[in-house]
C-alpha positions as CSV (number, residue, x, y, z in Angstrom):
1,M,-20.3,31.6,16.1
2,A,-21.2,31.6,12.4
3,Y,-18.7,33.6,10.4
4,R,-15.8,33.2,7.9
5,L,-12.6,35.0,8.6
6,E,-12.4,35.9,4.9
7,N,-13.6,34.4,1.7
8,D,-12.1,31.0,1.0
9,L,-10.3,31.9,-2.2
10,S,-8.4,34.7,-0.5
11,L,-7.6,32.5,2.5
12,K,-6.4,29.7,0.2
13,N,-4.1,32.1,-1.7
14,R,-2.6,33.4,1.6
15,I,-2.0,29.9,2.9
16,G,-0.4,28.7,-0.3
17,N,1.8,31.8,-0.5
18,M,2.9,31.6,3.1
19,I,3.6,27.8,2.8
20,E,5.8,28.4,-0.2
21,W,7.5,31.5,1.4
22,L,8.4,29.6,4.6
23,G,9.6,26.7,2.5
24,T,12.3,28.8,0.8
25,F,14.3,28.8,4.0
26,G,16.3,25.6,3.8
27,K,14.9,24.6,0.4
28,T,16.7,21.7,-1.2
29,K,17.3,20.9,-4.8
30,S,14.6,18.3,-4.8
31,G,12.0,20.8,-3.5
32,G,12.1,19.6,0.1
33,V,13.3,21.5,3.2
34,T,16.2,21.0,5.5
35,R,16.1,23.3,8.5
36,F,17.9,22.1,11.6
37,L,17.8,23.6,15.0
38,F,20.1,26.7,15.3
39,S,21.4,26.3,11.7
40,Q,21.7,29.3,9.4
41,T,18.5,28.4,7.6
42,W,16.6,27.9,10.9
43,Q,17.8,31.3,12.1
44,E,16.7,33.0,8.9
45,A,13.3,31.4,9.1
46,Q,12.7,32.3,12.7
47,F,13.7,35.9,12.2
48,A,11.6,36.1,9.0
49,L,8.6,34.8,11.0
50,K,9.3,37.4,13.7
51,D,9.1,40.1,11.0
52,K,6.0,38.6,9.6
53,M,4.4,38.5,13.0
54,G,5.2,42.2,13.5
55,E,3.6,43.1,10.1
56,L,0.4,41.3,11.3
57,G,0.3,43.3,14.5
58,F,1.7,40.9,17.0
59,Q,4.1,41.8,19.8
60,T,7.1,39.5,19.4
61,Y,9.7,38.1,21.6
62,F,12.1,35.1,21.9
63,D,12.7,33.0,25.0
64,S,16.2,31.7,25.8
65,A,15.6,28.4,24.2
66,G,14.9,29.9,20.8
67,N,11.1,29.7,20.8
68,L,9.5,32.6,19.0
69,F,6.2,34.1,20.3
70,G,3.7,36.5,18.7
71,R,1.3,38.0,21.3
72,M,-2.1,39.6,21.0
73,T,-2.7,41.0,24.5
74,G,-6.1,40.4,26.1
75,S,-8.3,43.4,26.8
76,I,-9.6,41.8,30.1
77,D,-7.3,38.9,31.1
78,K,-3.7,39.5,30.2
79,N,-2.2,36.8,32.4
80,H,-3.8,33.5,31.2
81,I,-2.5,32.6,27.8
82,I,-4.2,30.7,25.0
83,L,-1.2,29.3,23.1
84,T,-1.3,27.9,19.5
85,G,1.4,27.0,17.0
86,S,3.9,24.3,16.1
87,H,7.5,23.7,15.3
88,I,9.9,25.4,12.8
89,D,12.6,22.6,12.4
90,T,12.5,19.8,9.8
91,V,14.0,16.4,9.1
92,V,16.6,16.1,6.4
93,N,15.0,16.9,3.0
94,G,11.6,17.1,4.7
95,G,8.3,18.6,3.5
96,K,6.9,22.1,3.5
97,Y,3.9,21.4,5.7
98,D,5.1,19.5,8.7
99,G,5.2,22.0,11.6
100,A,5.1,25.0,9.3
101,Y,1.4,24.7,8.6
102,G,0.5,24.9,12.3
103,I,2.5,28.1,12.7
104,I,1.0,29.7,9.5
105,A,-2.5,28.6,10.4
106,S,-2.2,30.1,13.8
107,L,-0.9,33.4,12.5
108,L,-3.7,33.7,9.9
109,A,-6.4,32.7,12.3
110,V,-5.4,35.0,15.2
111,S,-4.6,38.1,13.0
112,G,-7.9,37.7,11.2
113,L,-9.8,37.5,14.4
114,V,-8.2,40.6,15.7
115,E,-8.9,42.4,12.4
116,R,-12.6,41.7,12.6
117,F,-13.3,41.6,16.4
118,G,-10.5,43.6,17.9
119,Y,-8.2,42.4,20.6
120,P,-9.3,39.2,22.4
121,K,-10.6,39.3,26.0
122,K,-7.9,36.7,26.9
123,T,-4.3,36.9,25.6
124,I,-3.5,34.7,22.6
125,E,0.0,33.8,21.7
126,V,1.3,32.1,18.5
127,V,4.5,30.1,19.0
128,S,7.1,29.0,16.5
129,L,8.7,26.3,18.6
130,A,12.5,26.0,18.2
131,E,12.7,22.2,17.7
132,E,10.7,19.0,17.7
133,E,12.2,16.6,15.3
134,G,15.6,15.7,16.9
135,S,17.3,15.9,13.5
136,R,20.5,17.7,14.5
137,F,21.1,16.7,18.1
138,P,20.1,13.5,19.9
139,L,17.1,15.0,21.7
140,T,13.6,15.9,20.8
141,F,11.1,18.6,21.8
142,W,13.8,21.1,22.9
143,G,11.3,24.0,22.3
144,S,8.2,22.6,24.1
145,R,10.1,20.9,26.9
146,N,11.8,24.2,27.8
147,I,8.4,25.8,28.0
148,S,7.0,22.9,30.1
149,G,10.1,23.0,32.4
150,F,11.4,19.6,31.6
151,Y,14.5,20.8,29.8
152,H,17.2,23.2,30.7
153,L,20.9,23.6,29.8
154,E,22.0,20.7,32.0
155,H,20.3,18.3,29.5
156,V,22.3,19.5,26.5
157,K,25.7,20.5,27.9
158,N,27.4,17.4,26.5
159,L,25.6,17.1,23.2
160,Q,27.1,17.6,19.8
161,D,25.9,17.0,16.2
162,D,27.4,14.7,13.6
163,H,29.9,17.4,12.7
164,G,31.2,17.8,16.2
165,V,29.4,21.1,16.8
166,T,28.3,21.3,20.4
167,F,24.8,22.3,21.4
168,F,26.2,25.4,23.2
169,A,28.2,26.4,20.2
170,A,25.2,26.1,17.9
171,M,23.0,28.2,20.4
172,R,25.7,30.9,20.5
173,A,26.0,31.0,16.7
174,A,22.3,31.5,16.3
175,G,22.2,34.4,18.8
176,F,21.0,32.5,21.9
177,A,24.2,32.5,24.0
178,P,24.0,29.9,26.8
179,E,25.7,32.4,29.1
180,K,22.5,34.5,28.9
181,Y,20.1,31.5,29.2
182,K,17.2,31.9,31.6
183,P,14.7,29.0,32.3
184,A,11.9,29.2,29.8
185,A,9.3,27.4,31.9
186,R,5.8,28.9,31.7
187,T,3.0,28.7,34.3
188,D,0.6,31.1,32.6
189,I,-0.6,28.8,29.7
190,E,-4.2,27.9,30.0
191,R,-4.6,25.9,26.9
192,F,-2.5,24.7,23.9
193,I,-4.0,24.0,20.5
194,E,-1.9,22.5,17.7
195,L,-3.0,22.1,14.1
196,H,-0.9,19.7,12.1
197,I,-0.9,17.5,9.0
198,E,-1.8,13.9,9.7
199,Q,1.4,12.3,8.3
200,G,-0.7,9.3,7.6
201,M,-3.4,8.2,5.1
202,T,-6.4,7.6,7.4
203,L,-8.2,10.9,6.8
204,E,-7.7,10.8,3.1
205,K,-8.8,7.2,2.9
206,N,-11.9,7.9,4.9
207,H,-12.7,11.2,3.0
208,N,-12.5,13.3,6.1
209,S,-11.2,16.8,6.4
210,I,-10.4,16.9,10.1
211,G,-8.9,14.4,12.6
212,V,-9.8,15.1,16.3
213,V,-6.8,13.5,18.1
214,T,-7.9,11.6,21.2
215,H,-4.5,10.1,22.1
216,I,-0.8,10.4,21.1
217,V,0.8,7.0,21.3
218,G,3.3,5.9,23.8
219,Q,6.7,4.8,22.4
220,R,9.2,2.3,23.7
221,R,12.4,1.8,21.8
222,Y,15.0,-1.0,22.4
223,T,18.2,-2.3,21.1
224,V,18.2,-6.1,20.9
225,R,21.6,-7.9,20.7
226,I,22.0,-11.6,19.8
227,K,25.4,-13.3,20.3
228,G,25.9,-16.6,18.6
229,E,29.1,-18.0,17.1
230,S,30.8,-17.1,13.9
231,N,32.0,-20.1,11.8
232,H,32.6,-21.4,8.3
233,A,29.5,-21.3,6.1
234,G,30.5,-24.5,4.3
235,T,31.9,-26.8,7.0
236,T,29.6,-26.1,9.9
237,P,26.5,-28.5,10.0
238,M,23.1,-26.8,10.3
239,E,22.3,-28.6,13.6
240,G,25.5,-27.4,15.2
241,R,25.2,-23.7,14.4
242,K,24.6,-20.7,16.6
243,D,23.5,-18.4,13.8
244,A,22.6,-14.9,15.0
245,V,21.0,-13.9,11.7
246,S,18.7,-17.0,11.7
247,T,17.7,-16.3,15.3
248,A,17.1,-12.6,14.6
249,S,14.9,-13.5,11.6
250,Y,12.8,-15.8,13.9
251,L,12.4,-13.2,16.6
252,I,11.5,-10.4,14.1
253,S,9.0,-12.7,12.4
254,Y,7.4,-13.5,15.7
255,L,7.2,-10.0,17.1
256,T,5.6,-8.7,13.8
257,K,3.0,-11.5,13.8
258,R,2.2,-11.2,17.5
259,A,1.7,-7.4,17.3
260,K,-0.9,-7.9,14.5
261,E,-2.7,-10.5,16.7
262,I,-2.9,-8.4,19.9
263,D,-4.4,-5.2,18.7
264,K,-4.8,-3.6,15.2
265,Q,-3.4,-0.3,16.5
266,L,-0.3,-1.8,18.1
267,V,2.8,-1.4,15.8
268,A,6.2,-2.9,16.2
269,T,9.0,-2.0,13.8
270,V,12.5,-3.2,13.3
271,G,14.1,-0.5,11.2
272,K,17.8,-0.9,11.8
273,L,19.9,-4.1,11.6
274,H,23.7,-4.6,12.1
275,V,25.3,-8.0,11.4
276,T,28.8,-9.1,12.4
277,P,31.0,-10.0,10.7
278,N,28.6,-9.3,7.7
279,V,30.6,-11.6,5.3
280,A,28.9,-13.7,2.7
281,N,30.6,-17.0,3.6
282,V,30.7,-16.7,7.4
283,I,27.9,-17.6,9.8
284,A,27.0,-14.4,11.6
285,G,28.2,-14.4,15.2
286,E,26.3,-11.3,16.3
287,V,23.3,-9.3,15.3
288,E,22.0,-6.0,16.7
289,F,18.6,-4.6,15.8
290,S,16.3,-1.8,16.8
291,L,12.8,-2.3,18.0
292,D,10.2,0.5,18.1
293,I,6.8,-0.3,19.8
294,R,3.8,2.1,19.9
295,H,0.3,2.1,21.2
296,H,-2.0,4.6,22.9
297,E,-2.7,2.3,25.9
298,E,-0.1,1.6,28.5
299,Q,-1.5,-1.8,29.4
300,I,-1.3,-3.0,25.8
301,L,2.3,-1.9,25.7
302,D,3.0,-3.7,29.0
303,F,1.3,-6.9,27.9
304,Y,3.1,-7.1,24.5
305,C,6.5,-6.3,25.9
306,Q,6.2,-8.8,28.8
307,E,5.1,-11.6,26.4
308,L,7.7,-10.7,23.8
309,F,10.7,-10.5,26.1
310,S,9.7,-13.7,27.9
311,M,9.7,-15.4,24.5
312,F,13.1,-13.9,23.8
313,E,14.4,-15.4,27.0
314,N,13.0,-18.9,26.2
315,V,14.7,-18.8,22.8
316,S,17.9,-17.7,24.4
317,I,17.8,-20.7,26.7
318,S,16.8,-23.3,24.1
319,L,19.4,-22.2,21.6
320,A,22.2,-21.6,24.2
321,M,22.6,-18.1,22.8
322,D,22.9,-14.7,24.6
323,I,19.9,-12.4,23.8
324,S,19.9,-9.1,25.6
325,V,17.4,-6.2,25.4
326,S,18.2,-2.7,26.4
327,Q,15.6,0.1,26.5
328,W,16.6,3.6,25.5
329,M,13.2,5.3,25.1
330,D,10.0,5.2,27.2
331,V,7.5,7.9,26.3
332,K,4.1,7.5,27.9
333,P,0.8,7.6,26.0
334,V,-0.9,11.0,26.3
335,R,-4.7,11.7,26.2
336,M,-5.9,15.0,24.7
337,D,-8.5,17.2,26.4
338,D,-11.9,15.5,26.3
339,E,-13.9,18.6,27.1
340,L,-12.6,20.7,24.2
341,N,-12.6,17.7,21.9
342,N,-16.3,17.1,22.6
343,W,-17.1,20.7,21.8
344,I,-15.0,20.6,18.6
345,R,-17.0,17.6,17.4
346,E,-20.2,19.5,18.0
347,V,-18.9,22.5,16.0
348,A,-17.7,20.2,13.2
349,L,-21.2,18.7,12.9
350,K,-22.8,22.1,12.8
351,Q,-20.4,23.4,10.2
352,K,-20.8,20.1,8.2
353,I,-17.1,19.4,8.4
354,C,-16.3,15.7,7.8
355,F,-14.3,14.6,10.7
356,Q,-13.3,11.5,12.7
357,D,-11.5,10.7,16.0
358,I,-8.0,9.6,15.4
359,V,-5.0,8.3,17.4
360,S,-1.6,9.9,16.5
361,G,1.0,7.3,15.8
362,A,3.7,10.1,15.6
363,G,5.0,12.3,18.4
364,H,4.0,15.9,18.6
365,D,4.6,18.9,20.8
366,A,1.0,18.6,22.0
367,Q,2.0,15.6,24.1
368,V,4.5,17.7,26.0
369,F,2.0,20.6,26.6
370,A,-0.6,18.1,27.8
371,S,1.5,17.6,30.9
372,I,1.0,21.2,31.9
373,C,-2.3,22.3,30.5
374,P,-5.4,21.1,28.7
375,T,-4.3,20.4,25.1
376,T,-5.9,19.7,21.8
377,L,-4.3,18.4,18.6
378,L,-6.1,18.5,15.2
379,F,-5.1,16.9,11.9
380,V,-5.7,17.8,8.3
381,P,-5.2,15.1,5.6
382,S,-1.8,14.2,4.1
383,H,-2.0,13.2,0.4
384,K,-1.2,9.4,0.2
385,G,0.0,9.6,3.7
386,I,3.4,10.9,2.6
387,S,5.4,13.0,5.1
388,H,9.0,13.8,5.9
389,S,9.5,14.0,2.2
390,P,9.5,16.6,-0.6
391,Q,6.4,14.9,-1.9
392,E,4.5,15.9,1.3
393,F,1.3,17.7,0.3
394,T,-2.1,18.8,1.7
395,S,-4.7,20.5,-0.5
396,L,-5.5,24.2,0.0
397,E,-9.1,23.3,0.7
398,D,-8.1,21.0,3.6
399,L,-5.6,23.6,4.9
400,A,-8.4,26.3,4.9
401,T,-10.8,24.0,6.6
402,G,-8.3,23.5,9.4
403,I,-7.8,27.2,9.8
404,H,-11.6,27.9,9.9
405,L,-12.0,25.3,12.7
406,L,-9.0,26.8,14.6
407,E,-10.6,30.3,14.3
408,T,-13.8,29.0,15.9
409,I,-11.9,27.3,18.7
410,L,-9.8,30.4,19.5
411,Y,-12.9,32.6,19.4
412,K,-14.6,30.5,22.0
413,L,-11.5,30.3,24.2
414,A,-10.4,34.0,24.0
415,Y,-13.4,36.1,22.9
416,D,-16.5,34.5,24.4
């Protein structure tokens, strides 16, 4: 299919205006966005999007979880849905593009297709997912995991935010009373396509406009605790110490070095450290640190973790110190749909779009949808790789390129 939805200048203006418009809901003093699940700003943004969908000709509705849908009903097949969109929530003082771009791109692509070609043969829905980030409550993917059937009220009945507001109270305040909740699981979604900013610097560094995501990494997160012995910093000989900080430093240095040696796409991060008693003239008796490990192949994760924790155990024995490891997250790697990705590569070549295959090191709603239907995730560049920040930025040209490619995909899936 050789066409353009509208001239690039007009499309760029519309994208830019809509990005800025949606960014006003929860806008911070520094120019970022804070929009937490079920907050007042979240509610205002979702209902403003609902009105915008209506203006563009979509039939709109919410499910019980707070997901917003805009529907263009198929003229032939009404019951098999092509779903596209992203999430509406943000991190604290996040950027204007993360999540929001995928929603806006989907609205512009679908409404433009309908304007020029009429209603699709197969129903298309645009979704503004309720939540992905986990910024307010200690869970992620509330929106997509409801649609996939993995979440329901039982998972959130005991949750509360940092201010003591329960999940149920927040739902009720936003107009989604838990008493009226109905399971939001869907069985009619045939495909899901998500367009997202990369949140990394690979595409920009390689001068490519599109990233065809092949995999979303698996994530394993742990809490590591080291128990030594607190003692006087001046009177305790070095050879007689059980220094938890020194031991933690050794373990962290090793795990970082070993990750680099095993595979260039394996990442291991210690981002949080707590020292007890945390006093300048006392040998630390206890250290607790976080460990985040990511890779797109399960066997690499297995190999690294087995070797690492075996090393931890040997250190524990040799130093006569207690080192314990507790896991609190285990998200499996997910592969995107090969068939559609192959076709997208062919289209990109024909349209002379600079693209590359890419692995997503961050989690996305696409990984949840991939468990229930063939799923595709596409990236556009992030300037300097900055994301989750007011400095988050993607050029209008790259945003438009993503929308043009999404148009072509949706045309193939719902019009051909």
